[in-house]
Structures are given as C-alpha cells and as structure tokens.
N, C-alpha and C positions, 0 to 999 in steps of 0.2 A: 487424422487431424484433431487437435484438441480444441474443445469450445471455450468461450469466455469464461464460462461458469467454471470449468474444471481448471483453467489457469488461475483464475481468482482464487479459488479454493487453495492450490498448490500455492501461491503467492502469500496467501494469508498464513498458511502454516511457516513459509520462510522467512517472511519479513518481519512477522511478530516478534521473532527471536532477535532482532535488531533494536538496539537500545535505541529510543527516541520514536520509534514506529507505534504508533497507538492503534491504527486500525486499516483495514483494506476492504475495498468494495469494487465494484465496477458499473461502468455505465456505457451503454452501447457495446463496443468493441475494445474499451480502453479500462485498464485497471486503475483504480485510484487508490493511493497510499497516503495515509493521514499521518502527519508528523509533528513533534512538539515544537521545534525551532527551524529556522532557515538553516542551520548548520546541518541538522539532520537530512535534509534533502540529498546531499552529497553521498549519503549511505545507501540510497535506493537507486537501483539502475532504471535506466530511461526505456528498456524494453523488457519483457518477461515472457518466453514461449511464444515469441512472434508477436505479441500485443504491446502496443505502446503503454508506458506507465507515466502518469503524471501525479505529482505530489501536492498536498494541500498543507499549509501550516495552520493547525488548529489549537496549538498550545497543549498545555497538560491536561489530560482527562482524568477526572475523578468521579468516584460514584457519589450520587445525591443520595442523602438520607434525610 
C-alpha cells in the first residue's frame, strides 16, 4: 500500500508537468493541487493512487525579489 507521502510525491512529479498547475501538497489523506485558474481545475483528476484530490485556485505564482 502506498502512503500519502509517496502518492503526493508522485503526484507532484506528474501534475507539475501540466500547464496551469503551480504546486502540490497534502493534508491528512488528501492531495492538494494548486492551479492558476478555474479552467485549470479540469486538467486535474479527482483521485490519484486511491487518494482524493482537491484543487485550489491560487492564481499565477511568481518569485518574490
């Protein structure tokens, strides 16, 4: 059985390839995917490796200088 930590790590590698996805984390047993726009939500599945996935629209992320 895969742990949430392992699933989130794999999700991070897979989902960050998707345009509009800016981050991946987890809370309890849920993977959280951060996206730029509402339209980007549709690019992310609702489950991954048996864990629920939620998306949060956070807008464009940029480095602070």
